[in-house]
C-alpha positions as CSV (number, residue, x, y, z in Angstrom):
1,M,50.8,124.7,83.4
2,S,48.2,122.1,84.4
3,T,48.5,118.8,86.2
4,L,46.3,115.7,85.7
5,K,45.8,113.2,88.6
6,L,44.1,109.9,88.3
7,E,43.7,107.1,90.8
8,R,42.7,103.4,90.6
9,E,42.6,100.5,93.0
10,F,43.5,97.0,91.8
11,A,43.0,93.7,93.6
12,S,46.4,92.5,92.4
13,D,49.5,93.0,94.7
14,P,51.8,96.0,94.0
15,E,54.6,93.8,92.5
16,T,52.2,92.4,89.8
17,V,50.7,95.9,89.1
18,F,54.2,97.3,88.8
19,G,55.1,94.6,86.3
20,F,52.1,95.5,84.2
21,I,53.0,99.2,84.1
22,T,56.7,98.7,83.4
23,Q,57.4,95.5,81.4
24,A,57.2,96.1,77.6
25,E,55.1,92.9,76.9
26,N,52.5,94.1,79.5
27,V,52.6,97.8,78.7
28,A,51.7,97.1,75.1
29,K,48.5,95.4,76.3
30,W,47.0,98.6,77.9
31,W,48.9,101.5,76.4
32,G,46.7,104.0,74.6
33,P,43.0,104.7,74.6
34,E,40.5,102.0,73.8
35,G,40.0,101.7,70.0
36,M,43.7,102.5,69.3
37,G,46.2,100.0,68.3
38,I,50.0,100.2,68.6
39,K,51.8,100.1,65.4
40,D,55.3,100.0,66.9
41,H,56.8,100.8,70.3
42,R,59.7,100.8,72.7
43,L,57.8,100.7,75.9
44,D,60.2,99.2,78.4
45,F,59.8,101.2,81.6
46,T,62.1,98.8,83.6
47,R,65.2,100.9,83.0
48,Q,66.1,104.5,82.3
49,G,66.4,105.6,78.7
50,D,64.4,106.5,75.7
51,W,60.9,105.2,74.9
52,T,58.6,105.7,71.9
53,S,55.2,104.6,70.7
54,T,53.1,105.0,67.6
55,M,49.4,104.4,68.0
56,V,47.0,104.0,65.1
57,N,43.3,104.8,65.1
58,A,40.5,103.0,63.3
59,E,40.9,105.3,60.3
60,G,44.6,104.5,60.0
61,G,45.8,107.8,61.5
62,L,49.1,107.7,63.3
63,H,49.8,109.3,66.7
64,K,53.5,109.2,67.8
65,M,54.8,110.1,71.2
66,S,58.2,109.7,72.8
67,G,60.2,110.6,75.9
68,V,62.9,109.5,78.4
69,I,62.4,107.4,81.4
70,T,64.0,109.6,84.1
71,G,63.4,107.6,87.2
72,I,62.5,104.2,88.4
73,D,62.1,102.8,91.9
74,P,60.8,99.2,91.7
75,P,58.2,98.3,92.7
76,H,57.0,101.8,93.7
77,S,57.3,104.3,90.9
78,V,58.4,105.2,87.4
79,E,58.7,108.6,85.9
80,F,59.2,109.7,82.3
81,T,58.9,112.7,80.0
82,W,56.2,112.8,77.3
83,G,56.0,114.6,74.0
84,W,53.7,114.3,70.9
85,H,55.3,114.2,67.4
86,D,53.8,116.3,64.6
87,D,53.2,115.1,60.9
88,Q,56.9,115.8,60.2
89,D,58.0,113.7,63.1
90,Q,59.1,116.7,65.1
91,R,58.7,116.2,68.9
92,G,56.7,119.0,70.5
93,Y,56.0,120.4,73.9
94,E,57.3,118.2,76.8
95,S,55.4,117.2,79.9
96,R,56.2,114.7,82.6
97,V,54.3,111.5,83.8
98,R,54.7,109.7,87.1
99,L,53.2,106.3,88.0
100,D,53.0,105.3,91.6
101,V,52.1,102.0,93.1
102,K,51.3,101.5,96.8
103,P,49.9,98.7,98.9
104,N,46.2,99.2,99.8
105,G,46.5,97.4,103.2
106,S,44.4,94.4,102.1
107,G,46.7,92.7,99.5
108,G,45.8,95.0,96.6
109,T,47.2,98.1,95.1
110,L,46.6,101.8,95.0
111,F,47.7,103.2,91.7
112,F,48.3,106.9,91.0
113,L,49.0,108.6,87.7
114,T,50.2,112.2,87.7
115,H,50.8,114.0,84.4
116,Y,52.6,117.3,85.1
117,D,53.5,120.4,83.1
118,L,50.6,120.0,80.6
119,A,50.2,123.2,78.6
120,D,46.8,124.1,79.8
121,E,43.4,122.8,81.1
122,E,42.3,121.7,77.6
123,S,45.4,119.6,77.3
124,A,44.8,118.1,80.8
125,S,41.2,117.3,79.9
126,N,42.3,115.6,76.6
127,H,45.0,113.6,78.4
128,G,42.5,112.7,81.1
129,R,40.2,111.1,78.6
130,G,43.1,109.2,77.0
131,W,44.7,108.0,80.2
132,G,41.3,107.2,81.7
133,S,40.6,104.9,78.7
134,A,44.0,103.3,78.9
135,L,43.6,102.6,82.6
136,S,40.3,100.9,81.9
137,K,42.3,98.5,79.7
138,L,44.8,98.1,82.5
139,E,42.0,97.2,84.9
140,R,40.9,94.4,82.7
């Protein structure tokens, strides 16, 4: 098992950042790597329960993932499971993601993303590129 950890610092206050990482209308703006669109989604991380997202790449390829929001502590953290779907829409290996928001001491926010229980280092590296690209969108 592998774990991926990413950190960012934002000028916005923690409550604003938490809204952007949990409210469906905001999540849809940054979810997924740059160059990928969202075909359909249920990305409301403000409450526990199921979530799903289907991303589409420039060639029209679909990439579906889903999970369950397992914990939420506004405006500090949200945790959820993550699993990719195959071409037959069967959900595969499950990992876990935790997003943490903390004040940085000067009115801004420290943001931490931890993706746990990834199958191996290659999976962690691939997710690192995807999450890194998505977080670049969040920064904007």
